[in-house]
PyMOL Python script that loads the backbone (N, CA, C, O; Angstrom):
from pymol import cmd

cmd.read_pdbstr("""\
ATOM      1  N   MET A   1      -8.866   3.133 -20.326  1.00  0.00           N
ATOM      2  CA  MET A   1      -8.492   2.801 -21.760  1.00  0.00           C
ATOM      3  C   MET A   1      -7.296   1.628 -21.746  1.00  0.00           C
ATOM      4  O   MET A   1      -6.980   1.059 -22.790  1.00  0.00           O
ATOM      5  N   ARG A   2      -6.768   1.373 -20.679  1.00  0.00           N
ATOM      6  CA  ARG A   2      -6.090   0.024 -20.697  1.00  0.00           C
ATOM      7  C   ARG A   2      -6.916  -1.187 -20.860  1.00  0.00           C
ATOM      8  O   ARG A   2      -6.650  -2.108 -21.632  1.00  0.00           O
ATOM      9  N   LEU A   3      -7.903  -1.122 -20.104  1.00  0.00           N
ATOM     10  CA  LEU A   3      -8.847  -2.288 -20.017  1.00  0.00           C
ATOM     11  C   LEU A   3      -9.447  -2.447 -21.721  1.00  0.00           C
ATOM     12  O   LEU A   3      -9.365  -3.494 -22.364  1.00  0.00           O
ATOM     13  N   MET A   4     -10.026  -1.199 -22.217  1.00  0.00           N
ATOM     14  CA  MET A   4     -10.621  -1.305 -23.429  1.00  0.00           C
ATOM     15  C   MET A   4      -9.648  -1.881 -24.486  1.00  0.00           C
ATOM     16  O   MET A   4      -9.915  -2.666 -25.396  1.00  0.00           O
ATOM     17  N   GLU A   5      -8.369  -1.272 -24.141  1.00  0.00           N
ATOM     18  CA  GLU A   5      -7.167  -1.878 -25.258  1.00  0.00           C
ATOM     19  C   GLU A   5      -6.476  -2.833 -25.011  1.00  0.00           C
ATOM     20  O   GLU A   5      -5.439  -2.925 -25.668  1.00  0.00           O
ATOM     21  N   ASN A   6      -6.749  -3.806 -24.075  1.00  0.00           N
ATOM     22  CA  ASN A   6      -6.203  -4.858 -23.546  1.00  0.00           C
ATOM     23  C   ASN A   6      -5.984  -5.630 -24.411  1.00  0.00           C
ATOM     24  O   ASN A   6      -6.853  -5.671 -25.282  1.00  0.00           O
ATOM     25  N   ASP A   7      -4.762  -6.581 -24.582  1.00  0.00           N
ATOM     26  CA  ASP A   7      -4.585  -7.623 -25.867  1.00  0.00           C
ATOM     27  C   ASP A   7      -4.712  -9.082 -25.214  1.00  0.00           C
ATOM     28  O   ASP A   7      -4.414 -10.101 -25.838  1.00  0.00           O
ATOM     29  N   GLN A   8      -5.229  -9.080 -23.770  1.00  0.00           N
ATOM     30  CA  GLN A   8      -5.161 -10.283 -22.985  1.00  0.00           C
ATOM     31  C   GLN A   8      -6.778 -10.861 -23.147  1.00  0.00           C
ATOM     32  O   GLN A   8      -7.067 -11.970 -22.697  1.00  0.00           O
ATOM     33  N   GLY A   9      -7.537 -10.218 -23.658  1.00  0.00           N
ATOM     34  CA  GLY A   9      -9.015 -10.785 -23.652  1.00  0.00           C
ATOM     35  C   GLY A   9      -9.773 -10.276 -22.389  1.00  0.00           C
ATOM     36  O   GLY A   9     -10.994 -10.335 -22.240  1.00  0.00           O
ATOM     37  N   LEU A  10      -8.912  -9.788 -21.536  1.00  0.00           N
ATOM     38  CA  LEU A  10      -9.750  -9.370 -20.164  1.00  0.00           C
ATOM     39  C   LEU A  10     -10.997  -8.328 -20.520  1.00  0.00           C
ATOM     40  O   LEU A  10     -10.841  -7.280 -21.146  1.00  0.00           O
ATOM     41  N   ILE A  11     -12.133  -8.765 -20.056  1.00  0.00           N
ATOM     42  CA  ILE A  11     -13.513  -7.922 -20.303  1.00  0.00           C
ATOM     43  C   ILE A  11     -14.069  -7.180 -18.960  1.00  0.00           C
ATOM     44  O   ILE A  11     -14.979  -6.352 -18.908  1.00  0.00           O
ATOM     45  N   GLY A  12     -13.296  -7.684 -17.909  1.00  0.00           N
ATOM     46  CA  GLY A  12     -13.858  -7.055 -16.662  1.00  0.00           C
ATOM     47  C   GLY A  12     -15.033  -7.619 -16.029  1.00  0.00           C
ATOM     48  O   GLY A  12     -15.578  -8.480 -16.721  1.00  0.00           O
ATOM     49  N   PRO A  13     -15.510  -7.410 -15.053  1.00  0.00           N
ATOM     50  CA  PRO A  13     -15.268  -6.382 -14.117  1.00  0.00           C
ATOM     51  C   PRO A  13     -13.794  -6.087 -13.613  1.00  0.00           C
ATOM     52  O   PRO A  13     -13.176  -7.088 -13.251  1.00  0.00           O
ATOM     53  N   VAL A  14     -13.178  -4.954 -13.539  1.00  0.00           N
ATOM     54  CA  VAL A  14     -11.804  -4.877 -12.668  1.00  0.00           C
ATOM     55  C   VAL A  14     -12.045  -3.590 -11.722  1.00  0.00           C
ATOM     56  O   VAL A  14     -12.405  -2.545 -12.263  1.00  0.00           O
ATOM     57  N   ASN A  15     -11.895  -3.627 -10.612  1.00  0.00           N
ATOM     58  CA  ASN A  15     -11.844  -2.618  -9.639  1.00  0.00           C
ATOM     59  C   ASN A  15     -10.884  -1.901  -9.746  1.00  0.00           C
ATOM     60  O   ASN A  15      -9.756  -2.381  -9.862  1.00  0.00           O
ATOM     61  N   ILE A  16     -11.141  -0.414  -9.730  1.00  0.00           N
ATOM     62  CA  ILE A  16     -10.139   0.558  -9.754  1.00  0.00           C
ATOM     63  C   ILE A  16     -10.487   1.370  -8.624  1.00  0.00           C
ATOM     64  O   ILE A  16     -11.631   1.272  -8.179  1.00  0.00           O
ATOM     65  N   GLY A  17      -9.684   2.141  -8.105  1.00  0.00           N
ATOM     66  CA  GLY A  17      -9.872   2.954  -6.707  1.00  0.00           C
ATOM     67  C   GLY A  17      -8.618   2.655  -6.068  1.00  0.00           C
ATOM     68  O   GLY A  17      -7.709   1.913  -6.441  1.00  0.00           O
ATOM     69  N   ASN A  18      -8.765   3.577  -4.732  1.00  0.00           N
ATOM     70  CA  ASN A  18      -7.565   3.766  -4.144  1.00  0.00           C
ATOM     71  C   ASN A  18      -7.973   2.699  -2.761  1.00  0.00           C
ATOM     72  O   ASN A  18      -8.868   2.902  -1.941  1.00  0.00           O
ATOM     73  N   PRO A  19      -7.070   1.597  -2.806  1.00  0.00           N
ATOM     74  CA  PRO A  19      -7.211   0.492  -1.629  1.00  0.00           C
ATOM     75  C   PRO A  19      -6.887   0.923  -0.408  1.00  0.00           C
ATOM     76  O   PRO A  19      -6.814   0.069   0.476  1.00  0.00           O
ATOM     77  N   GLY A  20      -6.603   2.427  -0.051  1.00  0.00           N
ATOM     78  CA  GLY A  20      -6.398   2.991   1.286  1.00  0.00           C
ATOM     79  C   GLY A  20      -7.901   2.930   1.683  1.00  0.00           C
ATOM     80  O   GLY A  20      -8.791   3.267   0.903  1.00  0.00           O
ATOM     81  N   GLU A  21      -8.132   2.467   2.975  1.00  0.00           N
ATOM     82  CA  GLU A  21      -9.498   2.441   3.547  1.00  0.00           C
ATOM     83  C   GLU A  21      -9.727   3.595   4.497  1.00  0.00           C
ATOM     84  O   GLU A  21      -8.872   3.925   5.319  1.00  0.00           O
ATOM     85  N   PHE A  22     -10.937   4.228   4.369  1.00  0.00           N
ATOM     86  CA  PHE A  22     -10.995   5.348   5.438  1.00  0.00           C
ATOM     87  C   PHE A  22     -12.506   5.302   5.341  1.00  0.00           C
ATOM     88  O   PHE A  22     -13.072   4.900   4.325  1.00  0.00           O
ATOM     89  N   THR A  23     -13.284   5.814   6.652  1.00  0.00           N
ATOM     90  CA  THR A  23     -14.549   6.018   6.630  1.00  0.00           C
ATOM     91  C   THR A  23     -15.212   7.152   5.942  1.00  0.00           C
ATOM     92  O   THR A  23     -14.482   8.093   5.632  1.00  0.00           O
ATOM     93  N   ILE A  24     -16.549   7.225   5.635  1.00  0.00           N
ATOM     94  CA  ILE A  24     -17.163   8.249   5.050  1.00  0.00           C
ATOM     95  C   ILE A  24     -17.114   9.800   5.983  1.00  0.00           C
ATOM     96  O   ILE A  24     -17.172  10.975   5.619  1.00  0.00           O
ATOM     97  N   LYS A  25     -16.967   9.092   7.444  1.00  0.00           N
ATOM     98  CA  LYS A  25     -16.788  10.372   8.363  1.00  0.00           C
ATOM     99  C   LYS A  25     -15.528  11.075   8.269  1.00  0.00           C
ATOM    100  O   LYS A  25     -15.567  12.296   8.416  1.00  0.00           O
ATOM    101  N   ALA A  26     -14.475  10.544   8.061  1.00  0.00           N
ATOM    102  CA  ALA A  26     -13.356  10.686   7.858  1.00  0.00           C
ATOM    103  C   ALA A  26     -12.909  11.454   6.723  1.00  0.00           C
ATOM    104  O   ALA A  26     -12.093  12.375   6.760  1.00  0.00           O
ATOM    105  N   LEU A  27     -13.569  10.956   5.607  1.00  0.00           N
ATOM    106  CA  LEU A  27     -13.623  11.777   4.288  1.00  0.00           C
ATOM    107  C   LEU A  27     -14.154  13.051   4.528  1.00  0.00           C
ATOM    108  O   LEU A  27     -13.446  14.039   4.331  1.00  0.00           O
ATOM    109  N   ALA A  28     -15.483  13.176   4.989  1.00  0.00           N
ATOM    110  CA  ALA A  28     -16.300  14.341   5.013  1.00  0.00           C
ATOM    111  C   ALA A  28     -15.451  15.369   5.921  1.00  0.00           C
ATOM    112  O   ALA A  28     -15.545  16.586   5.757  1.00  0.00           O
ATOM    113  N   GLU A  29     -14.637  14.796   6.866  1.00  0.00           N
ATOM    114  CA  GLU A  29     -13.836  15.910   7.794  1.00  0.00           C
ATOM    115  C   GLU A  29     -12.477  16.088   7.039  1.00  0.00           C
ATOM    116  O   GLU A  29     -11.687  16.755   7.707  1.00  0.00           O
ATOM    117  N   ILE A  30     -12.032  15.710   5.936  1.00  0.00           N
ATOM    118  CA  ILE A  30     -10.960  16.320   5.364  1.00  0.00           C
ATOM    119  C   ILE A  30     -11.434  16.991   4.263  1.00  0.00           C
ATOM    120  O   ILE A  30     -10.729  17.871   3.770  1.00  0.00           O
ATOM    121  N   VAL A  31     -12.582  16.708   3.761  1.00  0.00           N
ATOM    122  CA  VAL A  31     -13.191  17.869   2.889  1.00  0.00           C
ATOM    123  C   VAL A  31     -13.554  19.135   3.580  1.00  0.00           C
ATOM    124  O   VAL A  31     -13.341  20.204   3.007  1.00  0.00           O
ATOM    125  N   LEU A  32     -14.134  19.096   4.876  1.00  0.00           N
ATOM    126  CA  LEU A  32     -14.420  20.290   5.738  1.00  0.00           C
ATOM    127  C   LEU A  32     -13.276  21.056   5.843  1.00  0.00           C
ATOM    128  O   LEU A  32     -13.219  22.246   5.536  1.00  0.00           O
ATOM    129  N   ARG A  33     -12.342  20.375   6.284  1.00  0.00           N
ATOM    130  CA  ARG A  33     -10.751  21.023   6.711  1.00  0.00           C
ATOM    131  C   ARG A  33     -10.137  21.751   5.325  1.00  0.00           C
ATOM    132  O   ARG A  33      -9.547  22.830   5.318  1.00  0.00           O
ATOM    133  N   LEU A  34     -10.404  20.943   4.203  1.00  0.00           N
ATOM    134  CA  LEU A  34      -9.438  21.834   3.062  1.00  0.00           C
ATOM    135  C   LEU A  34     -10.527  22.801   2.295  1.00  0.00           C
ATOM    136  O   LEU A  34     -10.238  23.225   1.176  1.00  0.00           O
ATOM    137  N   ILE A  35     -11.817  23.155   2.923  1.00  0.00           N
ATOM    138  CA  ILE A  35     -12.638  23.816   2.644  1.00  0.00           C
ATOM    139  C   ILE A  35     -13.204  24.724   3.601  1.00  0.00           C
ATOM    140  O   ILE A  35     -14.419  24.781   3.791  1.00  0.00           O
ATOM    141  N   PRO A  36     -12.316  25.482   4.252  1.00  0.00           N
ATOM    142  CA  PRO A  36     -12.724  25.980   5.554  1.00  0.00           C
ATOM    143  C   PRO A  36     -13.860  27.075   5.482  1.00  0.00           C
ATOM    144  O   PRO A  36     -14.578  27.383   6.433  1.00  0.00           O
ATOM    145  N   GLU A  37     -13.916  27.590   4.277  1.00  0.00           N
ATOM    146  CA  GLU A  37     -15.269  28.530   4.054  1.00  0.00           C
ATOM    147  C   GLU A  37     -16.483  27.867   3.785  1.00  0.00           C
ATOM    148  O   GLU A  37     -17.308  28.580   3.213  1.00  0.00           O
ATOM    149  N   SER A  38     -16.874  26.585   4.055  1.00  0.00           N
ATOM    150  CA  SER A  38     -17.571  25.860   3.509  1.00  0.00           C
ATOM    151  C   SER A  38     -18.641  26.209   4.720  1.00  0.00           C
ATOM    152  O   SER A  38     -18.236  26.578   5.822  1.00  0.00           O
ATOM    153  N   LYS A  39     -20.084  26.054   4.405  1.00  0.00           N
ATOM    154  CA  LYS A  39     -21.064  25.939   5.609  1.00  0.00           C
ATOM    155  C   LYS A  39     -21.497  24.885   5.716  1.00  0.00           C
ATOM    156  O   LYS A  39     -22.446  24.791   6.494  1.00  0.00           O
ATOM    157  N   SER A  40     -21.093  23.794   5.106  1.00  0.00           N
ATOM    158  CA  SER A  40     -21.246  22.456   5.540  1.00  0.00           C
ATOM    159  C   SER A  40     -21.147  21.713   6.837  1.00  0.00           C
ATOM    160  O   SER A  40     -20.108  21.799   7.491  1.00  0.00           O
ATOM    161  N   ARG A  41     -22.054  21.063   7.212  1.00  0.00           N
ATOM    162  CA  ARG A  41     -21.739  20.420   8.504  1.00  0.00           C
ATOM    163  C   ARG A  41     -22.083  18.789   8.619  1.00  0.00           C
ATOM    164  O   ARG A  41     -23.006  18.276   7.985  1.00  0.00           O
ATOM    165  N   LEU A  42     -21.284  18.118   9.440  1.00  0.00           N
ATOM    166  CA  LEU A  42     -21.865  16.704   9.450  1.00  0.00           C
ATOM    167  C   LEU A  42     -22.931  16.365  10.042  1.00  0.00           C
ATOM    168  O   LEU A  42     -23.076  16.747  11.203  1.00  0.00           O
ATOM    169  N   VAL A  43     -23.870  15.631   9.466  1.00  0.00           N
ATOM    170  CA  VAL A  43     -25.077  15.171   9.920  1.00  0.00           C
ATOM    171  C   VAL A  43     -25.027  13.708  10.063  1.00  0.00           C
ATOM    172  O   VAL A  43     -24.676  13.038   9.091  1.00  0.00           O
ATOM    173  N   PHE A  44     -25.356  13.123  11.216  1.00  0.00           N
ATOM    174  CA  PHE A  44     -25.291  11.661  11.384  1.00  0.00           C
ATOM    175  C   PHE A  44     -26.682  10.864  11.222  1.00  0.00           C
ATOM    176  O   PHE A  44     -27.592  11.227  11.967  1.00  0.00           O
ATOM    177  N   ARG A  45     -26.890   9.994  10.476  1.00  0.00           N
ATOM    178  CA  ARG A  45     -28.242   9.185  10.088  1.00  0.00           C
ATOM    179  C   ARG A  45     -27.847   7.733  10.336  1.00  0.00           C
ATOM    180  O   ARG A  45     -26.720   7.248  10.236  1.00  0.00           O
ATOM    181  N   PRO A  46     -28.990   7.128  10.678  1.00  0.00           N
ATOM    182  CA  PRO A  46     -28.826   5.609  10.857  1.00  0.00           C
ATOM    183  C   PRO A  46     -28.402   5.241   9.181  1.00  0.00           C
ATOM    184  O   PRO A  46     -28.755   5.792   8.139  1.00  0.00           O
ATOM    185  N   LEU A  47     -27.509   4.086   9.429  1.00  0.00           N
ATOM    186  CA  LEU A  47     -27.102   3.537   8.169  1.00  0.00           C
ATOM    187  C   LEU A  47     -28.129   2.538   7.456  1.00  0.00           C
ATOM    188  O   LEU A  47     -28.867   1.836   8.148  1.00  0.00           O
ATOM    189  N   PRO A  48     -28.163   2.487   6.039  1.00  0.00           N
ATOM    190  CA  PRO A  48     -29.010   1.573   5.541  1.00  0.00           C
ATOM    191  C   PRO A  48     -29.024   0.129   5.895  1.00  0.00           C
ATOM    192  O   PRO A  48     -27.944  -0.258   6.341  1.00  0.00           O
ATOM    193  N   SER A  49     -29.945  -0.760   5.817  1.00  0.00           N
ATOM    194  CA  SER A  49     -29.726  -2.138   6.278  1.00  0.00           C
ATOM    195  C   SER A  49     -28.673  -2.853   5.478  1.00  0.00           C
ATOM    196  O   SER A  49     -27.893  -3.632   6.025  1.00  0.00           O
ATOM    197  N   ASP A  50     -28.638  -2.571   4.058  1.00  0.00           N
ATOM    198  CA  ASP A  50     -27.810  -3.076   3.049  1.00  0.00           C
ATOM    199  C   ASP A  50     -26.526  -2.198   2.864  1.00  0.00           C
ATOM    200  O   ASP A  50     -25.896  -2.432   1.833  1.00  0.00           O
ATOM    201  N   ASP A  51     -26.042  -1.242   3.678  1.00  0.00           N
ATOM    202  CA  ASP A  51     -24.910  -0.693   3.424  1.00  0.00           C
ATOM    203  C   ASP A  51     -23.672  -1.623   3.863  1.00  0.00           C
ATOM    204  O   ASP A  51     -23.680  -2.337   4.866  1.00  0.00           O
ATOM    205  N   PRO A  52     -22.687  -1.511   3.020  1.00  0.00           N
ATOM    206  CA  PRO A  52     -21.299  -2.334   3.058  1.00  0.00           C
ATOM    207  C   PRO A  52     -20.601  -1.848   4.211  1.00  0.00           C
ATOM    208  O   PRO A  52     -20.438  -0.662   4.498  1.00  0.00           O
ATOM    209  N   THR A  53     -20.193  -2.860   4.863  1.00  0.00           N
ATOM    210  CA  THR A  53     -19.457  -2.485   6.319  1.00  0.00           C
ATOM    211  C   THR A  53     -17.785  -2.048   5.929  1.00  0.00           C
ATOM    212  O   THR A  53     -17.076  -1.426   6.720  1.00  0.00           O
ATOM    213  N   GLN A  54     -17.375  -2.460   4.694  1.00  0.00           N
ATOM    214  CA  GLN A  54     -16.289  -2.294   4.163  1.00  0.00           C
ATOM    215  C   GLN A  54     -16.239  -1.782   2.931  1.00  0.00           C
ATOM    216  O   GLN A  54     -16.883  -2.402   2.084  1.00  0.00           O
ATOM    217  N   ARG A  55     -15.458  -0.497   2.468  1.00  0.00           N
ATOM    218  CA  ARG A  55     -15.251  -0.050   1.088  1.00  0.00           C
ATOM    219  C   ARG A  55     -13.869   0.039   0.758  1.00  0.00           C
ATOM    220  O   ARG A  55     -13.407   1.180   0.730  1.00  0.00           O
ATOM    221  N   LYS A  56     -12.980  -1.068   0.460  1.00  0.00           N
ATOM    222  CA  LYS A  56     -11.888  -1.220   0.296  1.00  0.00           C
ATOM    223  C   LYS A  56     -11.536  -2.041  -1.053  1.00  0.00           C
ATOM    224  O   LYS A  56     -11.288  -3.245  -1.002  1.00  0.00           O
ATOM    225  N   PRO A  57     -11.530  -1.214  -2.420  1.00  0.00           N
ATOM    226  CA  PRO A  57     -11.440  -2.077  -3.516  1.00  0.00           C
ATOM    227  C   PRO A  57     -10.406  -3.007  -3.648  1.00  0.00           C
ATOM    228  O   PRO A  57      -9.294  -2.641  -3.268  1.00  0.00           O
ATOM    229  N   ASP A  58     -10.544  -4.216  -4.140  1.00  0.00           N
ATOM    230  CA  ASP A  58      -9.193  -5.218  -4.255  1.00  0.00           C
ATOM    231  C   ASP A  58      -8.900  -5.089  -5.696  1.00  0.00           C
ATOM    232  O   ASP A  58      -9.474  -5.703  -6.596  1.00  0.00           O
ATOM    233  N   ILE A  59      -7.891  -4.177  -5.828  1.00  0.00           N
ATOM    234  CA  ILE A  59      -7.015  -3.666  -7.275  1.00  0.00           C
ATOM    235  C   ILE A  59      -6.104  -4.689  -7.832  1.00  0.00           C
ATOM    236  O   ILE A  59      -5.399  -4.471  -8.817  1.00  0.00           O
ATOM    237  N   ALA A  60      -6.131  -5.881  -7.144  1.00  0.00           N
ATOM    238  CA  ALA A  60      -4.954  -6.955  -7.581  1.00  0.00           C
ATOM    239  C   ALA A  60      -4.909  -7.167  -8.949  1.00  0.00           C
ATOM    240  O   ALA A  60      -3.870  -7.181  -9.609  1.00  0.00           O
ATOM    241  N   LEU A  61      -6.325  -7.376  -9.494  1.00  0.00           N
ATOM    242  CA  LEU A  61      -6.652  -7.624 -11.157  1.00  0.00           C
ATOM    243  C   LEU A  61      -5.837  -6.530 -11.726  1.00  0.00           C
ATOM    244  O   LEU A  61      -4.734  -6.804 -12.199  1.00  0.00           O
ATOM    245  N   ALA A  62      -6.290  -5.283 -11.725  1.00  0.00           N
ATOM    246  CA  ALA A  62      -5.649  -4.255 -12.524  1.00  0.00           C
ATOM    247  C   ALA A  62      -4.497  -4.022 -12.227  1.00  0.00           C
ATOM    248  O   ALA A  62      -3.879  -3.459 -13.131  1.00  0.00           O
ATOM    249  N   ARG A  63      -3.833  -4.255 -11.161  1.00  0.00           N
ATOM    250  CA  ARG A  63      -2.273  -4.230 -11.026  1.00  0.00           C
ATOM    251  C   ARG A  63      -1.547  -5.213 -11.857  1.00  0.00           C
ATOM    252  O   ARG A  63      -0.494  -4.923 -12.425  1.00  0.00           O
ATOM    253  N   GLU A  64      -2.207  -6.586 -11.942  1.00  0.00           N
ATOM    254  CA  GLU A  64      -1.550  -7.636 -12.535  1.00  0.00           C
ATOM    255  C   GLU A  64      -1.963  -7.499 -14.070  1.00  0.00           C
ATOM    256  O   GLU A  64      -1.057  -7.569 -14.901  1.00  0.00           O
ATOM    257  N   LYS A  65      -3.149  -7.328 -14.453  1.00  0.00           N
ATOM    258  CA  LYS A  65      -3.506  -7.428 -16.022  1.00  0.00           C
ATOM    259  C   LYS A  65      -3.355  -5.995 -16.561  1.00  0.00           C
ATOM    260  O   LYS A  65      -3.073  -5.895 -17.755  1.00  0.00           O
ATOM    261  N   LEU A  66      -3.474  -5.116 -15.990  1.00  0.00           N
ATOM    262  CA  LEU A  66      -3.288  -3.811 -16.628  1.00  0.00           C
ATOM    263  C   LEU A  66      -2.420  -2.992 -16.362  1.00  0.00           C
ATOM    264  O   LEU A  66      -2.335  -1.926 -16.971  1.00  0.00           O
ATOM    265  N   GLY A  67      -1.436  -3.416 -15.190  1.00  0.00           N
ATOM    266  CA  GLY A  67      -0.160  -2.580 -14.836  1.00  0.00           C
ATOM    267  C   GLY A  67      -0.774  -1.191 -14.121  1.00  0.00           C
ATOM    268  O   GLY A  67      -0.108  -0.156 -14.107  1.00  0.00           O
ATOM    269  N   TRP A  68      -1.968  -1.265 -13.593  1.00  0.00           N
ATOM    270  CA  TRP A  68      -2.514  -0.002 -13.265  1.00  0.00           C
ATOM    271  C   TRP A  68      -2.430  -0.115 -11.640  1.00  0.00           C
ATOM    272  O   TRP A  68      -2.564  -1.200 -11.075  1.00  0.00           O
ATOM    273  N   GLU A  69      -2.185   1.167 -10.907  1.00  0.00           N
ATOM    274  CA  GLU A  69      -2.463   1.500  -9.475  1.00  0.00           C
ATOM    275  C   GLU A  69      -2.474   3.068  -9.216  1.00  0.00           C
ATOM    276  O   GLU A  69      -1.840   3.898  -9.869  1.00  0.00           O
ATOM    277  N   PRO A  70      -3.161   3.270  -8.338  1.00  0.00           N
ATOM    278  CA  PRO A  70      -3.556   4.841  -8.099  1.00  0.00           C
ATOM    279  C   PRO A  70      -2.193   5.422  -7.840  1.00  0.00           C
ATOM    280  O   PRO A  70      -1.404   4.676  -7.260  1.00  0.00           O
ATOM    281  N   HIS A  71      -1.812   6.535  -8.145  1.00  0.00           N
ATOM    282  CA  HIS A  71      -0.718   7.241  -7.765  1.00  0.00           C
ATOM    283  C   HIS A  71      -0.920   8.800  -6.893  1.00  0.00           C
ATOM    284  O   HIS A  71      -0.103   9.498  -6.292  1.00  0.00           O
ATOM    285  N   VAL A  72      -2.220   8.936  -7.116  1.00  0.00           N
ATOM    286  CA  VAL A  72      -2.511  10.262  -6.408  1.00  0.00           C
ATOM    287  C   VAL A  72      -3.360   9.654  -5.097  1.00  0.00           C
ATOM    288  O   VAL A  72      -4.285   8.843  -5.050  1.00  0.00           O
ATOM    289  N   GLY A  73      -2.562  10.483  -3.930  1.00  0.00           N
ATOM    290  CA  GLY A  73      -3.370  10.406  -2.580  1.00  0.00           C
ATOM    291  C   GLY A  73      -4.470  11.083  -2.504  1.00  0.00           C
ATOM    292  O   GLY A  73      -4.813  12.017  -3.229  1.00  0.00           O
ATOM    293  N   LEU A  74      -5.261  10.428  -1.269  1.00  0.00           N
ATOM    294  CA  LEU A  74      -6.610  11.128  -1.116  1.00  0.00           C
ATOM    295  C   LEU A  74      -6.518  12.579  -0.900  1.00  0.00           C
ATOM    296  O   LEU A  74      -7.051  13.336  -1.712  1.00  0.00           O
ATOM    297  N   GLU A  75      -5.917  13.012   0.077  1.00  0.00           N
ATOM    298  CA  GLU A  75      -5.684  14.495   0.083  1.00  0.00           C
ATOM    299  C   GLU A  75      -5.108  15.226  -0.985  1.00  0.00           C
ATOM    300  O   GLU A  75      -5.536  16.362  -1.189  1.00  0.00           O
ATOM    301  N   ASP A  76      -4.247  14.785  -1.671  1.00  0.00           N
ATOM    302  CA  ASP A  76      -3.844  15.383  -3.030  1.00  0.00           C
ATOM    303  C   ASP A  76      -4.868  15.519  -4.011  1.00  0.00           C
ATOM    304  O   ASP A  76      -4.970  16.560  -4.661  1.00  0.00           O
ATOM    305  N   GLY A  77      -5.714  14.452  -4.188  1.00  0.00           N
ATOM    306  CA  GLY A  77      -6.755  14.321  -5.151  1.00  0.00           C
ATOM    307  C   GLY A  77      -7.689  15.382  -4.906  1.00  0.00           C
ATOM    308  O   GLY A  77      -8.009  16.263  -5.704  1.00  0.00           O
ATOM    309  N   LEU A  78      -8.234  15.168  -3.340  1.00  0.00           N
ATOM    310  CA  LEU A  78      -9.116  16.170  -3.156  1.00  0.00           C
ATOM    311  C   LEU A  78      -8.841  17.787  -3.351  1.00  0.00           C
ATOM    312  O   LEU A  78      -9.681  18.596  -3.744  1.00  0.00           O
ATOM    313  N   ASN A  79      -7.329  18.104  -2.951  1.00  0.00           N
ATOM    314  CA  ASN A  79      -6.952  19.475  -3.319  1.00  0.00           C
ATOM    315  C   ASN A  79      -7.175  19.609  -4.759  1.00  0.00           C
ATOM    316  O   ASN A  79      -7.820  20.598  -5.108  1.00  0.00           O
ATOM    317  N   ARG A  80      -6.743  18.758  -5.710  1.00  0.00           N
ATOM    318  CA  ARG A  80      -6.756  19.029  -7.152  1.00  0.00           C
ATOM    319  C   ARG A  80      -8.371  19.225  -7.486  1.00  0.00           C
ATOM    320  O   ARG A  80      -8.668  20.219  -8.149  1.00  0.00           O
ATOM    321  N   THR A  81      -9.163  18.551  -7.167  1.00  0.00           N
ATOM    322  CA  THR A  81     -10.588  18.473  -7.314  1.00  0.00           C
ATOM    323  C   THR A  81     -11.380  19.775  -6.969  1.00  0.00           C
ATOM    324  O   THR A  81     -12.200  20.289  -7.730  1.00  0.00           O
ATOM    325  N   ILE A  82     -11.010  20.297  -5.613  1.00  0.00           N
ATOM    326  CA  ILE A  82     -11.426  21.420  -5.168  1.00  0.00           C
ATOM    327  C   ILE A  82     -10.980  22.726  -6.041  1.00  0.00           C
ATOM    328  O   ILE A  82     -11.746  23.631  -6.372  1.00  0.00           O
ATOM    329  N   ALA A  83      -9.486  22.635  -6.372  1.00  0.00           N
ATOM    330  CA  ALA A  83      -9.002  23.753  -6.950  1.00  0.00           C
ATOM    331  C   ALA A  83      -9.618  23.819  -8.363  1.00  0.00           C
ATOM    332  O   ALA A  83      -9.666  24.947  -8.855  1.00  0.00           O
ATOM    333  N   TYR A  84     -10.133  22.715  -9.150  1.00  0.00           N
ATOM    334  CA  TYR A  84     -10.823  22.438 -10.456  1.00  0.00           C
ATOM    335  C   TYR A  84     -12.210  23.392 -10.310  1.00  0.00           C
ATOM    336  O   TYR A  84     -12.616  24.304 -11.029  1.00  0.00           O
ATOM    337  N   PHE A  85     -12.732  22.834  -9.154  1.00  0.00           N
ATOM    338  CA  PHE A  85     -14.397  23.313  -9.109  1.00  0.00           C
ATOM    339  C   PHE A  85     -14.136  24.980  -8.853  1.00  0.00           C
ATOM    340  O   PHE A  85     -14.927  25.775  -9.361  1.00  0.00           O
ATOM    341  N   ARG A  86     -13.036  25.445  -8.075  1.00  0.00           N
ATOM    342  CA  ARG A  86     -13.039  26.697  -7.794  1.00  0.00           C
ATOM    343  C   ARG A  86     -12.731  27.406  -8.900  1.00  0.00           C
ATOM    344  O   ARG A  86     -13.071  28.589  -8.904  1.00  0.00           O
ATOM    345  N   GLN A  87     -12.181  26.978  -9.818  1.00  0.00           N
ATOM    346  CA  GLN A  87     -11.713  27.520 -11.426  1.00  0.00           C
ATOM    347  C   GLN A  87     -12.874  27.672 -11.991  1.00  0.00           C
ATOM    348  O   GLN A  87     -13.207  28.820 -12.286  1.00  0.00           O
ATOM    349  N   VAL A  88     -13.700  26.651 -12.256  1.00  0.00           N
ATOM    350  CA  VAL A  88     -14.764  26.498 -13.176  1.00  0.00           C
ATOM    351  C   VAL A  88     -15.891  27.076 -12.744  1.00  0.00           C
ATOM    352  O   VAL A  88     -16.672  27.452 -13.618  1.00  0.00           O
ATOM    353  N   LEU A  89     -16.238  27.278 -11.396  1.00  0.00           N
ATOM    354  CA  LEU A  89     -17.655  27.492 -10.856  1.00  0.00           C
ATOM    355  C   LEU A  89     -17.385  29.282 -10.477  1.00  0.00           C
ATOM    356  O   LEU A  89     -18.294  29.954  -9.990  1.00  0.00           O
TER     357      LEU A  89
END
""", "prot")
cmd.dss("prot")
cmd.show_as("cartoon", "prot")
cmd.util.cbc("prot")
cmd.orient("prot")
């Protein structure tokens, strides 16, 4: 909303996300820990040749121009998401 309604003429793109870097494996391990009843298991496959080696958004522009930065940590956000889906499913 801030990007769409900004009065600075900023049209993007603007990275948003959490700049805390973690691996997909670490993310999957957290999800499995938070959902102990899950029957899901980790499966390892070769990475695609064009797979990025780093997934860490640079949110400097969002901070500077929009006054935006994330306020919810990864695990808290996952807990909220899991609770939501448990409620609606």
